[in-house]
PDB file of the backbone (N, CA, C, O) and the ligand in Angstrom, with CONECT records:
HET     ZN  A 101       1
ATOM      1  N   MET A   1       1.059  -1.212  -0.068  1.00  0.00           N
ATOM      2  CA  MET A   1      -0.138  -0.065   0.072  1.00  0.00           C
ATOM      3  C   MET A   1       0.857   1.195   0.027  1.00  0.00           C
ATOM      4  O   MET A   1       1.794   1.299   0.817  1.00  0.00           O
ATOM      5  N   ASN A   2       0.561   2.169  -0.996  1.00  0.00           N
ATOM      6  CA  ASN A   2       1.495   3.324  -0.983  1.00  0.00           C
ATOM      7  C   ASN A   2       0.926   4.505  -0.131  1.00  0.00           C
ATOM      8  O   ASN A   2      -0.271   4.586   0.143  1.00  0.00           O
ATOM      9  N   VAL A   3       1.860   5.413   0.269  1.00  0.00           N
ATOM     10  CA  VAL A   3       1.224   6.457   1.103  1.00  0.00           C
ATOM     11  C   VAL A   3      -0.018   7.164   0.899  1.00  0.00           C
ATOM     12  O   VAL A   3      -0.788   7.540   1.783  1.00  0.00           O
ATOM     13  N   LEU A   4      -0.171   7.344  -0.644  1.00  0.00           N
ATOM     14  CA  LEU A   4      -1.526   8.102  -1.093  1.00  0.00           C
ATOM     15  C   LEU A   4      -2.586   7.062  -0.491  1.00  0.00           C
ATOM     16  O   LEU A   4      -3.397   7.536   0.305  1.00  0.00           O
ATOM     17  N   GLU A   5      -2.663   5.764  -0.771  1.00  0.00           N
ATOM     18  CA  GLU A   5      -3.708   4.812  -0.427  1.00  0.00           C
ATOM     19  C   GLU A   5      -3.764   4.939   1.237  1.00  0.00           C
ATOM     20  O   GLU A   5      -4.823   5.054   1.853  1.00  0.00           O
ATOM     21  N   GLN A   6      -2.600   4.905   1.785  1.00  0.00           N
ATOM     22  CA  GLN A   6      -2.660   4.921   3.238  1.00  0.00           C
ATOM     23  C   GLN A   6      -3.497   6.383   3.757  1.00  0.00           C
ATOM     24  O   GLN A   6      -4.291   6.433   4.697  1.00  0.00           O
ATOM     25  N   LEU A   7      -3.161   7.320   3.037  1.00  0.00           N
ATOM     26  CA  LEU A   7      -3.816   8.662   3.405  1.00  0.00           C
ATOM     27  C   LEU A   7      -5.510   8.623   2.950  1.00  0.00           C
ATOM     28  O   LEU A   7      -6.349   9.107   3.709  1.00  0.00           O
ATOM     29  N   ALA A   8      -5.795   8.165   1.988  1.00  0.00           N
ATOM     30  CA  ALA A   8      -7.163   8.007   1.412  1.00  0.00           C
ATOM     31  C   ALA A   8      -7.971   7.073   2.680  1.00  0.00           C
ATOM     32  O   ALA A   8      -9.094   7.334   3.113  1.00  0.00           O
ATOM     33  N   GLU A   9      -7.203   6.081   3.075  1.00  0.00           N
ATOM     34  CA  GLU A   9      -7.996   5.091   4.123  1.00  0.00           C
ATOM     35  C   GLU A   9      -8.062   5.806   5.327  1.00  0.00           C
ATOM     36  O   GLU A   9      -9.035   5.655   6.065  1.00  0.00           O
ATOM     37  N   SER A  10      -6.871   6.794   5.701  1.00  0.00           N
ATOM     38  CA  SER A  10      -7.322   7.429   6.985  1.00  0.00           C
ATOM     39  C   SER A  10      -8.351   8.479   7.005  1.00  0.00           C
ATOM     40  O   SER A  10      -8.918   8.854   8.031  1.00  0.00           O
ATOM     41  N   PHE A  11      -8.600   9.010   5.632  1.00  0.00           N
ATOM     42  CA  PHE A  11      -9.689   9.864   5.685  1.00  0.00           C
ATOM     43  C   PHE A  11     -10.894   9.191   5.674  1.00  0.00           C
ATOM     44  O   PHE A  11     -11.886   9.723   6.173  1.00  0.00           O
ATOM     45  N   ARG A  12     -10.952   7.971   5.118  1.00  0.00           N
ATOM     46  CA  ARG A  12     -12.119   7.039   5.207  1.00  0.00           C
ATOM     47  C   ARG A  12     -12.612   6.818   6.596  1.00  0.00           C
ATOM     48  O   ARG A  12     -13.797   6.609   6.855  1.00  0.00           O
ATOM     49  N   GLU A  13     -11.522   6.879   7.600  1.00  0.00           N
ATOM     50  CA  GLU A  13     -11.766   6.235   8.736  1.00  0.00           C
ATOM     51  C   GLU A  13     -11.971   7.620   9.709  1.00  0.00           C
ATOM     52  O   GLU A  13     -11.987   7.433  10.925  1.00  0.00           O
ATOM     53  N   MET A  14     -12.094   8.707   9.301  1.00  0.00           N
ATOM     54  CA  MET A  14     -12.445   9.829  10.071  1.00  0.00           C
ATOM     55  C   MET A  14     -13.617   9.608  10.817  1.00  0.00           C
ATOM     56  O   MET A  14     -14.679   9.216  10.332  1.00  0.00           O
ATOM     57  N   VAL A  15     -13.373   9.913  12.234  1.00  0.00           N
ATOM     58  CA  VAL A  15     -14.477   9.555  13.149  1.00  0.00           C
ATOM     59  C   VAL A  15     -15.053  10.995  13.658  1.00  0.00           C
ATOM     60  O   VAL A  15     -16.117  11.022  14.276  1.00  0.00           O
ATOM     61  N   LYS A  16     -14.359  12.141  13.397  1.00  0.00           N
ATOM     62  CA  LYS A  16     -14.878  13.359  13.916  1.00  0.00           C
ATOM     63  C   LYS A  16     -14.459  14.506  13.053  1.00  0.00           C
ATOM     64  O   LYS A  16     -13.374  14.497  12.472  1.00  0.00           O
ATOM     65  N   LYS A  17     -15.330  15.512  12.961  1.00  0.00           N
ATOM     66  CA  LYS A  17     -15.045  16.472  11.994  1.00  0.00           C
ATOM     67  C   LYS A  17     -15.484  17.954  12.807  1.00  0.00           C
ATOM     68  O   LYS A  17     -16.671  18.029  13.126  1.00  0.00           O
ATOM     69  N   GLU A  18     -14.723  18.955  13.102  1.00  0.00           N
ATOM     70  CA  GLU A  18     -14.983  19.925  13.643  1.00  0.00           C
ATOM     71  C   GLU A  18     -14.987  21.352  12.719  1.00  0.00           C
ATOM     72  O   GLU A  18     -14.416  21.379  11.629  1.00  0.00           O
ATOM     73  N   PRO A  19     -15.551  22.295  13.162  1.00  0.00           N
ATOM     74  CA  PRO A  19     -15.782  23.664  12.215  1.00  0.00           C
ATOM     75  C   PRO A  19     -14.499  24.235  12.400  1.00  0.00           C
ATOM     76  O   PRO A  19     -13.753  24.053  13.363  1.00  0.00           O
ATOM     77  N   PRO A  20     -14.271  25.050  11.248  1.00  0.00           N
ATOM     78  CA  PRO A  20     -12.753  25.643  11.105  1.00  0.00           C
ATOM     79  C   PRO A  20     -12.350  26.557  12.290  1.00  0.00           C
ATOM     80  O   PRO A  20     -13.271  27.239  12.741  1.00  0.00           O
ATOM     81  N   ALA A  21     -11.340  26.667  12.775  1.00  0.00           N
ATOM     82  CA  ALA A  21     -10.934  27.594  14.008  1.00  0.00           C
ATOM     83  C   ALA A  21      -9.313  27.475  13.988  1.00  0.00           C
ATOM     84  O   ALA A  21      -8.625  26.636  13.407  1.00  0.00           O
ATOM     85  N   SER A  22      -8.935  28.508  14.756  1.00  0.00           N
ATOM     86  CA  SER A  22      -7.367  28.519  14.979  1.00  0.00           C
ATOM     87  C   SER A  22      -7.307  27.580  16.168  1.00  0.00           C
ATOM     88  O   SER A  22      -8.171  27.351  17.014  1.00  0.00           O
ATOM     89  N   HIS A  23      -5.763  26.963  15.999  1.00  0.00           N
ATOM     90  CA  HIS A  23      -5.421  25.950  16.928  1.00  0.00           C
ATOM     91  C   HIS A  23      -4.129  26.281  17.497  1.00  0.00           C
ATOM     92  O   HIS A  23      -3.357  26.982  16.843  1.00  0.00           O
ATOM     93  N   PHE A  24      -3.745  25.761  18.890  1.00  0.00           N
ATOM     94  CA  PHE A  24      -2.485  26.004  19.452  1.00  0.00           C
ATOM     95  C   PHE A  24      -1.894  24.579  19.563  1.00  0.00           C
ATOM     96  O   PHE A  24      -2.619  23.616  19.812  1.00  0.00           O
ATOM     97  N   ALA A  25      -0.540  24.467  19.369  1.00  0.00           N
ATOM     98  CA  ALA A  25       0.095  23.250  19.897  1.00  0.00           C
ATOM     99  C   ALA A  25       1.486  23.778  20.215  1.00  0.00           C
ATOM    100  O   ALA A  25       2.135  24.540  19.499  1.00  0.00           O
ATOM    101  N   GLY A  26       1.865  23.256  21.419  1.00  0.00           N
ATOM    102  CA  GLY A  26       3.132  23.619  22.167  1.00  0.00           C
ATOM    103  C   GLY A  26       3.074  25.069  22.591  1.00  0.00           C
ATOM    104  O   GLY A  26       4.123  25.700  22.719  1.00  0.00           O
ATOM    105  N   GLY A  27       1.927  25.613  22.810  1.00  0.00           N
ATOM    106  CA  GLY A  27       1.857  27.130  23.313  1.00  0.00           C
ATOM    107  C   GLY A  27       2.032  28.021  22.224  1.00  0.00           C
ATOM    108  O   GLY A  27       2.191  29.201  22.536  1.00  0.00           O
ATOM    109  N   LYS A  28       2.041  27.679  20.790  1.00  0.00           N
ATOM    110  CA  LYS A  28       1.963  28.397  19.700  1.00  0.00           C
ATOM    111  C   LYS A  28       0.935  28.110  18.702  1.00  0.00           C
ATOM    112  O   LYS A  28       0.598  27.009  18.268  1.00  0.00           O
ATOM    113  N   GLN A  29       0.562  29.079  18.453  1.00  0.00           N
ATOM    114  CA  GLN A  29      -0.723  29.024  17.173  1.00  0.00           C
ATOM    115  C   GLN A  29      -0.060  28.257  16.141  1.00  0.00           C
ATOM    116  O   GLN A  29       1.131  28.344  15.840  1.00  0.00           O
ATOM    117  N   VAL A  30      -0.953  27.480  15.611  1.00  0.00           N
ATOM    118  CA  VAL A  30      -0.732  26.524  14.379  1.00  0.00           C
ATOM    119  C   VAL A  30      -0.636  27.426  13.183  1.00  0.00           C
ATOM    120  O   VAL A  30      -1.586  28.192  13.021  1.00  0.00           O
ATOM    121  N   VAL A  31       0.272  27.461  12.386  1.00  0.00           N
ATOM    122  CA  VAL A  31       0.041  28.353  11.244  1.00  0.00           C
ATOM    123  C   VAL A  31       0.440  27.355   9.937  1.00  0.00           C
ATOM    124  O   VAL A  31       1.398  26.587  10.019  1.00  0.00           O
ATOM    125  N   CYS A  32      -0.320  27.441   8.837  1.00  0.00           N
ATOM    126  CA  CYS A  32      -0.127  26.620   7.853  1.00  0.00           C
ATOM    127  C   CYS A  32       1.176  27.035   7.076  1.00  0.00           C
ATOM    128  O   CYS A  32       1.432  28.166   6.662  1.00  0.00           O
ATOM    129  N   GLY A  33       2.018  25.804   6.945  1.00  0.00           N
ATOM    130  CA  GLY A  33       3.625  25.943   6.286  1.00  0.00           C
ATOM    131  C   GLY A  33       3.527  26.300   4.931  1.00  0.00           C
ATOM    132  O   GLY A  33       4.501  26.783   4.352  1.00  0.00           O
ATOM    133  N   HIS A  34       2.174  26.062   4.215  1.00  0.00           N
ATOM    134  CA  HIS A  34       2.296  26.350   2.784  1.00  0.00           C
ATOM    135  C   HIS A  34       1.675  27.726   2.513  1.00  0.00           C
ATOM    136  O   HIS A  34       2.295  28.430   1.716  1.00  0.00           O
ATOM    137  N   CYS A  35       0.518  28.234   3.063  1.00  0.00           N
ATOM    138  CA  CYS A  35       0.084  29.630   2.876  1.00  0.00           C
ATOM    139  C   CYS A  35      -0.122  30.537   4.044  1.00  0.00           C
ATOM    140  O   CYS A  35      -0.675  31.634   3.954  1.00  0.00           O
ATOM    141  N   GLY A  36       0.368  30.005   5.183  1.00  0.00           N
ATOM    142  CA  GLY A  36       0.413  30.850   6.282  1.00  0.00           C
ATOM    143  C   GLY A  36      -0.893  31.201   6.780  1.00  0.00           C
ATOM    144  O   GLY A  36      -1.036  32.162   7.536  1.00  0.00           O
ATOM    145  N   SER A  37      -1.884  30.461   6.391  1.00  0.00           N
ATOM    146  CA  SER A  37      -3.264  30.851   7.141  1.00  0.00           C
ATOM    147  C   SER A  37      -3.199  30.164   8.459  1.00  0.00           C
ATOM    148  O   SER A  37      -2.433  29.246   8.750  1.00  0.00           O
ATOM    149  N   GLY A  38      -4.222  30.798   9.327  1.00  0.00           N
ATOM    150  CA  GLY A  38      -4.141  30.159  10.802  1.00  0.00           C
ATOM    151  C   GLY A  38      -5.435  29.498  10.958  1.00  0.00           C
ATOM    152  O   GLY A  38      -5.789  29.193  12.097  1.00  0.00           O
ATOM    153  N   THR A  39      -6.250  29.216   9.873  1.00  0.00           N
ATOM    154  CA  THR A  39      -7.468  28.703  10.362  1.00  0.00           C
ATOM    155  C   THR A  39      -7.595  27.125   9.727  1.00  0.00           C
ATOM    156  O   THR A  39      -7.449  26.869   8.531  1.00  0.00           O
ATOM    157  N   PHE A  40      -7.895  26.134  10.780  1.00  0.00           N
ATOM    158  CA  PHE A  40      -7.836  24.920  10.186  1.00  0.00           C
ATOM    159  C   PHE A  40      -9.153  23.971  10.646  1.00  0.00           C
ATOM    160  O   PHE A  40      -9.550  24.109  11.803  1.00  0.00           O
ATOM    161  N   SER A  41      -9.736  23.153   9.895  1.00  0.00           N
ATOM    162  CA  SER A  41     -10.488  22.286  10.427  1.00  0.00           C
ATOM    163  C   SER A  41      -9.707  20.973  11.157  1.00  0.00           C
ATOM    164  O   SER A  41      -8.767  20.388  10.620  1.00  0.00           O
ATOM    165  N   SER A  42     -10.192  20.665  12.303  1.00  0.00           N
ATOM    166  CA  SER A  42      -9.717  19.550  13.062  1.00  0.00           C
ATOM    167  C   SER A  42     -10.426  18.360  12.833  1.00  0.00           C
ATOM    168  O   SER A  42     -11.654  18.298  12.881  1.00  0.00           O
ATOM    169  N   ARG A  43      -9.577  17.278  12.550  1.00  0.00           N
ATOM    170  CA  ARG A  43     -10.340  15.866  12.446  1.00  0.00           C
ATOM    171  C   ARG A  43      -9.349  15.062  13.390  1.00  0.00           C
ATOM    172  O   ARG A  43      -8.128  15.174  13.495  1.00  0.00           O
ATOM    173  N   ARG A  44     -10.307  14.145  14.100  1.00  0.00           N
ATOM    174  CA  ARG A  44      -9.637  13.051  14.888  1.00  0.00           C
ATOM    175  C   ARG A  44      -9.608  11.862  13.903  1.00  0.00           C
ATOM    176  O   ARG A  44     -10.629  11.498  13.320  1.00  0.00           O
ATOM    177  N   VAL A  45      -8.543  11.335  13.753  1.00  0.00           N
ATOM    178  CA  VAL A  45      -8.418   9.995  12.601  1.00  0.00           C
ATOM    179  C   VAL A  45      -7.844   8.987  13.285  1.00  0.00           C
ATOM    180  O   VAL A  45      -6.956   9.157  14.121  1.00  0.00           O
ATOM    181  N   LEU A  46      -8.380   7.763  12.925  1.00  0.00           N
ATOM    182  CA  LEU A  46      -7.781   6.561  13.585  1.00  0.00           C
ATOM    183  C   LEU A  46      -6.940   5.994  12.304  1.00  0.00           C
ATOM    184  O   LEU A  46      -7.419   5.586  11.247  1.00  0.00           O
ATOM    185  N   VAL A  47      -5.524   6.076  12.681  1.00  0.00           N
ATOM    186  CA  VAL A  47      -4.757   5.625  11.773  1.00  0.00           C
ATOM    187  C   VAL A  47      -3.860   4.257  12.395  1.00  0.00           C
ATOM    188  O   VAL A  47      -2.746   4.332  12.913  1.00  0.00           O
ATOM    189  N   ARG A  48      -4.579   3.143  12.213  1.00  0.00           N
ATOM    190  CA  ARG A  48      -4.084   1.713  12.443  1.00  0.00           C
ATOM    191  C   ARG A  48      -3.144   1.833  13.915  1.00  0.00           C
ATOM    192  O   ARG A  48      -1.956   1.565  14.096  1.00  0.00           O
ATOM    193  N   GLY A  49      -4.144   2.325  14.831  1.00  0.00           N
ATOM    194  CA  GLY A  49      -3.756   2.230  16.139  1.00  0.00           C
ATOM    195  C   GLY A  49      -4.386   3.526  17.091  1.00  0.00           C
ATOM    196  O   GLY A  49      -5.600   3.643  17.256  1.00  0.00           O
ATOM    197  N   PRO A  50      -3.539   4.336  17.600  1.00  0.00           N
ATOM    198  CA  PRO A  50      -3.847   5.574  18.560  1.00  0.00           C
ATOM    199  C   PRO A  50      -4.643   6.589  17.683  1.00  0.00           C
ATOM    200  O   PRO A  50      -4.418   6.751  16.484  1.00  0.00           O
ATOM    201  N   LEU A  51      -5.547   7.223  18.359  1.00  0.00           N
ATOM    202  CA  LEU A  51      -6.151   8.253  17.509  1.00  0.00           C
ATOM    203  C   LEU A  51      -5.112   9.320  17.088  1.00  0.00           C
ATOM    204  O   LEU A  51      -4.274   9.686  17.912  1.00  0.00           O
ATOM    205  N   SER A  52      -5.131   9.731  16.083  1.00  0.00           N
ATOM    206  CA  SER A  52      -4.148  10.951  15.663  1.00  0.00           C
ATOM    207  C   SER A  52      -4.989  12.154  15.381  1.00  0.00           C
ATOM    208  O   SER A  52      -6.201  11.982  15.257  1.00  0.00           O
ATOM    209  N   HIS A  53      -4.532  13.231  15.278  1.00  0.00           N
ATOM    210  CA  HIS A  53      -5.399  14.471  15.282  1.00  0.00           C
ATOM    211  C   HIS A  53      -4.850  15.164  13.883  1.00  0.00           C
ATOM    212  O   HIS A  53      -3.647  15.386  13.749  1.00  0.00           O
ATOM    213  N   CYS A  54      -5.527  15.395  13.152  1.00  0.00           N
ATOM    214  CA  CYS A  54      -5.189  15.929  11.799  1.00  0.00           C
ATOM    215  C   CYS A  54      -5.908  17.208  11.744  1.00  0.00           C
ATOM    216  O   CYS A  54      -7.119  17.255  11.958  1.00  0.00           O
ATOM    217  N   LEU A  55      -5.006  18.547  11.384  1.00  0.00           N
ATOM    218  CA  LEU A  55      -5.453  19.613  10.993  1.00  0.00           C
ATOM    219  C   LEU A  55      -5.539  19.996   9.454  1.00  0.00           C
ATOM    220  O   LEU A  55      -4.578  19.602   8.794  1.00  0.00           O
ATOM    221  N   VAL A  56      -6.314  20.548   8.913  1.00  0.00           N
ATOM    222  CA  VAL A  56      -6.542  20.586   7.347  1.00  0.00           C
ATOM    223  C   VAL A  56      -6.884  22.194   7.294  1.00  0.00           C
ATOM    224  O   VAL A  56      -7.932  22.768   7.588  1.00  0.00           O
ATOM    225  N   CYS A  57      -5.619  22.726   6.811  1.00  0.00           N
ATOM    226  CA  CYS A  57      -5.800  24.358   6.358  1.00  0.00           C
ATOM    227  C   CYS A  57      -7.125  24.532   5.484  1.00  0.00           C
ATOM    228  O   CYS A  57      -7.388  23.808   4.524  1.00  0.00           O
ATOM    229  N   THR A  58      -7.889  25.530   5.912  1.00  0.00           N
ATOM    230  CA  THR A  58      -9.090  25.811   5.112  1.00  0.00           C
ATOM    231  C   THR A  58      -8.883  26.555   3.951  1.00  0.00           C
ATOM    232  O   THR A  58      -9.761  26.685   3.097  1.00  0.00           O
ATOM    233  N   LYS A  59      -7.750  27.060   3.869  1.00  0.00           N
ATOM    234  CA  LYS A  59      -7.471  27.922   2.779  1.00  0.00           C
ATOM    235  C   LYS A  59      -6.885  27.119   1.587  1.00  0.00           C
ATOM    236  O   LYS A  59      -7.293  27.162   0.427  1.00  0.00           O
ATOM    237  N   CYS A  60      -5.794  26.336   2.102  1.00  0.00           N
ATOM    238  CA  CYS A  60      -5.131  25.595   0.878  1.00  0.00           C
ATOM    239  C   CYS A  60      -5.208  24.166   0.777  1.00  0.00           C
ATOM    240  O   CYS A  60      -4.897  23.534  -0.233  1.00  0.00           O
ATOM    241  N   GLY A  61      -5.644  23.657   1.888  1.00  0.00           N
ATOM    242  CA  GLY A  61      -5.958  22.081   2.152  1.00  0.00           C
ATOM    243  C   GLY A  61      -4.722  21.356   2.460  1.00  0.00           C
ATOM    244  O   GLY A  61      -4.719  20.164   2.152  1.00  0.00           O
ATOM    245  N   LEU A  62      -3.566  21.890   3.062  1.00  0.00           N
ATOM    246  CA  LEU A  62      -2.552  21.233   3.510  1.00  0.00           C
ATOM    247  C   LEU A  62      -3.143  20.628   4.770  1.00  0.00           C
ATOM    248  O   LEU A  62      -4.006  21.109   5.504  1.00  0.00           O
ATOM    249  N   ALA A  63      -2.440  19.366   4.875  1.00  0.00           N
ATOM    250  CA  ALA A  63      -2.918  18.580   6.316  1.00  0.00           C
ATOM    251  C   ALA A  63      -1.677  18.439   6.880  1.00  0.00           C
ATOM    252  O   ALA A  63      -0.598  18.173   6.349  1.00  0.00           O
ATOM    253  N   MET A  64      -2.028  18.697   8.277  1.00  0.00           N
ATOM    254  CA  MET A  64      -0.824  18.598   9.361  1.00  0.00           C
ATOM    255  C   MET A  64      -1.274  17.295  10.492  1.00  0.00           C
ATOM    256  O   MET A  64      -2.456  17.195  10.819  1.00  0.00           O
ATOM    257  N   TRP A  65      -0.319  16.412  10.994  1.00  0.00           N
ATOM    258  CA  TRP A  65      -0.714  15.638  11.864  1.00  0.00           C
ATOM    259  C   TRP A  65      -0.155  15.859  13.044  1.00  0.00           C
ATOM    260  O   TRP A  65       0.937  16.418  13.139  1.00  0.00           O
ATOM    261  N   PHE A  66      -0.814  15.462  14.025  1.00  0.00           N
ATOM    262  CA  PHE A  66      -0.401  15.617  15.717  1.00  0.00           C
ATOM    263  C   PHE A  66      -0.724  14.537  16.282  1.00  0.00           C
ATOM    264  O   PHE A  66      -1.828  14.049  16.039  1.00  0.00           O
ATOM    265  N   GLU A  67       0.161  13.921  17.163  1.00  0.00           N
ATOM    266  CA  GLU A  67      -0.099  12.936  18.180  1.00  0.00           C
ATOM    267  C   GLU A  67      -0.851  13.144  19.280  1.00  0.00           C
ATOM    268  O   GLU A  67      -1.572  12.301  19.813  1.00  0.00           O
ATOM    269  N   THR A  68      -0.653  14.523  19.705  1.00  0.00           N
ATOM    270  CA  THR A  68      -1.631  15.066  20.900  1.00  0.00           C
ATOM    271  C   THR A  68      -2.398  16.146  20.289  1.00  0.00           C
ATOM    272  O   THR A  68      -2.031  16.869  19.363  1.00  0.00           O
ATOM    273  N   SER A  69      -3.697  16.173  21.022  1.00  0.00           N
ATOM    274  CA  SER A  69      -4.596  17.207  20.350  1.00  0.00           C
ATOM    275  C   SER A  69      -4.157  18.650  20.653  1.00  0.00           C
ATOM    276  O   SER A  69      -3.877  19.079  21.773  1.00  0.00           O
ATOM    277  N   PRO A  70      -4.130  19.513  19.201  1.00  0.00           N
ATOM    278  CA  PRO A  70      -3.954  20.725  19.345  1.00  0.00           C
ATOM    279  C   PRO A  70      -5.142  21.363  19.983  1.00  0.00           C
ATOM    280  O   PRO A  70      -6.290  20.974  19.773  1.00  0.00           O
ATOM    281  N   GLY A  71      -4.765  22.571  20.941  1.00  0.00           N
ATOM    282  CA  GLY A  71      -6.042  23.155  21.706  1.00  0.00           C
ATOM    283  C   GLY A  71      -6.575  24.052  20.492  1.00  0.00           C
ATOM    284  O   GLY A  71      -5.854  24.382  19.550  1.00  0.00           O
ATOM    285  N   ARG A  72      -7.840  24.385  20.616  1.00  0.00           N
ATOM    286  CA  ARG A  72      -8.546  25.400  19.993  1.00  0.00           C
ATOM    287  C   ARG A  72      -8.237  26.568  20.320  1.00  0.00           C
ATOM    288  O   ARG A  72      -7.598  26.608  21.371  1.00  0.00           O
ATOM    289  N   GLY A  73      -8.484  27.794  19.722  1.00  0.00           N
ATOM    290  CA  GLY A  73      -8.257  29.158  19.870  1.00  0.00           C
ATOM    291  C   GLY A  73      -8.871  29.640  21.147  1.00  0.00           C
ATOM    292  O   GLY A  73     -10.066  29.411  21.337  1.00  0.00           O
ATOM    293  N   GLY A  74      -8.295  30.169  21.879  1.00  0.00           N
ATOM    294  CA  GLY A  74      -8.907  30.748  23.432  1.00  0.00           C
ATOM    295  C   GLY A  74      -8.558  29.802  24.594  1.00  0.00           C
ATOM    296  O   GLY A  74      -8.556  30.160  25.771  1.00  0.00           O
ATOM    297  N   GLU A  75      -8.258  28.541  24.155  1.00  0.00           N
ATOM    298  CA  GLU A  75      -7.973  27.452  25.301  1.00  0.00           C
ATOM    299  C   GLU A  75      -6.649  27.656  25.939  1.00  0.00           C
ATOM    300  O   GLU A  75      -6.275  26.904  26.840  1.00  0.00           O
TER     301      GLU A  75
HETATM  302 ZN    ZN A 101      -2.925  26.594   3.835  1.00  0.00          ZN2+
END
């Protein structure tokens, strides 16, 4: 199975989808590495084991993965 197939399967296994918001990880706001946007939709995804957290940039669609849940803006 190649990486793209794994990603596609991960998205099929999506268990929760939240509305777009700013997020914080490690005390810093998460900023898109591609377009610089600070608004992401957060998804909790099962990837063959522990629950992972996926932030998808609402502007360009770049996906970033976290093992621990990034906090939402204001938390
Ligand atoms: Zn982006």
